[in-house]
N, C-alpha and C positions, 0 to 999 in steps of 0.2 A: 504494500500500500504506500503510495506516494504521499509525502507530507505537504499539505497545502499551507504555505507560509502566510497567505492572506487570512486564513481562518485562525492561525496561531496568533497573529498580530491583533486581530479582532477580539479574540478571547482575552489576551493580556490587557488590551485597552478597556474592555468591559469590566474586568476584575479591578483594574486601577480606579475606574470611575466609581464603582461600588464602594471600594475602600475609602476613597476621599469623601464620598457622601456620608458614610458611617462615621468617619472622624469628625466631620463638620456637625452632624446632628448630635453626636455623642458629647459634644462640648470639648473636643480635643484642643481647641485654640483657647489659650488662657489670656484674659485681658491684661494689658500692660499696667493699668492703674490698679491700686489696691483697694479702692472703695467698693462697697457692697452694691451690686446692681439692684434696681428695684424689681419687684416681682411683676412679671407681665404674663399675659395669657399666651397660649400657643399660637393663636392667629396673629396677635400683635408681633410676636417673634418672627413669624413668616413674612409679615409685611415690612418690618423694619430692618431685618438682617439681610442686606443686599447680596451677600456672597452666595446664598442659596439660589436667589433669582438668576444670578449670572451663570452659575454652574448648570442650572436647569436649562437656561436658554442655549448655552453652548452644547449641551447634550442633545437637545432637540434639533439644533442646526446640523450637528454632526450626523445624527441618525437620518435626517432628511437627505443630506448630501449622499450618504452611503446608500440609502434606498434608491435614490435617483440613479446613481452610478450602477447599481446592480440591475435596475430595470433596463437601462440603456446599453449595457455591454453586449458584445456580439457573442453568439454561441459558437462553439467549435464546429467547423464545417459549413458555416454560413457564408454564402458568397456575397460579394459587394454589389 
């Protein structure tokens, strides 16, 4: 069985995106200041924490570009 490098790269990229998302959601980034942050609700957190929005938008754009490239690629044996 021949190893398809495109699938391997896609798998590694998917695992990396999931790991980054888990770290961000899990609170892996510690604030620089030492004051206690006010208690906010989950939805307030989603609307005010811009890093999640940017990561989600980047993932959606990457997924859309990948899907478009997959739909428009030529099949083996297809003539021009």
